[in-house]
C-alpha positions as CSV (number, residue, x, y, z in Angstrom):
1,X,0.1,0.1,-0.1
2,X,3.1,2.2,0.3
3,X,3.8,0.8,-2.7
4,X,0.9,2.7,-4.2
5,X,0.7,5.5,-1.9
6,X,4.1,6.7,-3.4
7,X,3.0,5.9,-7.7
8,X,0.2,7.5,-7.2
9,X,0.4,10.1,-4.5
10,X,-3.1,11.8,-3.5
11,X,-4.1,7.9,-2.6
12,X,-5.7,7.7,1.1
13,X,-4.9,4.1,2.9
14,X,-6.3,3.1,5.8
15,X,-6.2,0.4,7.9
16,X,-8.0,-0.4,11.3
17,X,-6.9,-3.5,12.9
18,X,-7.7,-4.9,16.2
19,X,-6.3,-5.7,19.6
20,X,-7.4,-8.8,21.0
21,X,-5.3,-10.7,23.8
22,X,-5.8,-14.4,22.9
23,X,-3.6,-12.8,20.0
24,X,-0.3,-11.0,20.6
25,X,-0.1,-9.1,17.5
26,X,-2.9,-7.2,15.9
27,X,-5.4,-8.9,13.4
28,X,-6.2,-7.6,10.5
29,X,-10.1,-6.4,10.4
30,X,-10.5,-4.0,7.3
31,X,-9.3,-1.4,5.0
32,X,-10.6,1.4,2.9
33,X,-8.5,3.2,0.1
34,X,-9.3,5.5,-3.0
35,X,-7.2,7.3,-5.6
36,X,-7.3,10.8,-6.8
37,X,-9.1,11.1,-9.8
38,X,-12.3,9.2,-7.9
39,X,-11.5,11.8,-5.6
40,X,-11.7,14.6,-7.6
41,X,-14.1,13.1,-9.8
42,X,-16.5,12.2,-7.5
43,X,-17.7,16.0,-7.4
44,X,-19.0,14.8,-11.7
45,X,-22.0,12.6,-9.8
46,X,-24.6,11.9,-9.3
47,X,-25.4,12.4,-5.9
48,X,-26.8,9.2,-6.1
49,X,-24.7,6.3,-4.0
50,X,-25.4,2.8,-3.6
51,X,-25.3,0.3,-1.0
52,X,-25.3,-3.6,-0.9
53,X,-24.3,-6.0,1.1
54,X,-24.1,-10.1,0.6
55,X,-23.1,-12.7,3.1
56,X,-20.1,-15.0,1.9
57,X,-20.6,-18.2,2.9
58,X,-18.5,-21.4,3.7
59,X,-15.1,-20.9,5.5
60,X,-15.7,-18.0,6.0
61,X,-19.0,-16.2,7.6
62,X,-18.3,-12.5,6.8
63,X,-20.7,-9.8,5.2
64,X,-19.4,-8.0,2.1
65,X,-19.9,-4.7,1.5
66,X,-20.0,-2.6,-1.2
67,X,-21.2,1.4,-2.8
68,X,-20.9,1.5,-5.8
69,X,-21.9,5.1,-8.1
70,X,-22.5,6.0,-10.9
71,X,-22.0,9.3,-13.1
72,X,-24.2,10.9,-16.1
73,X,-23.0,8.1,-18.9
74,X,-24.1,5.1,-16.5
């Protein structure tokens, strides 16, 4: 992620580790990143954001959250 931030100036990356008492190190929880052109272009998007959630079954029991926006050209 540091290389991505270095070669794409303005990229924002946020890590969210989780501290657990049963493990010595922090456990990775989730991460968010966005590129500078996406931030700059967001002002031209419609004021509609679609948020969807799906469940992942089998080996991993998690929920995947997706946020999507569309522009004038869909």
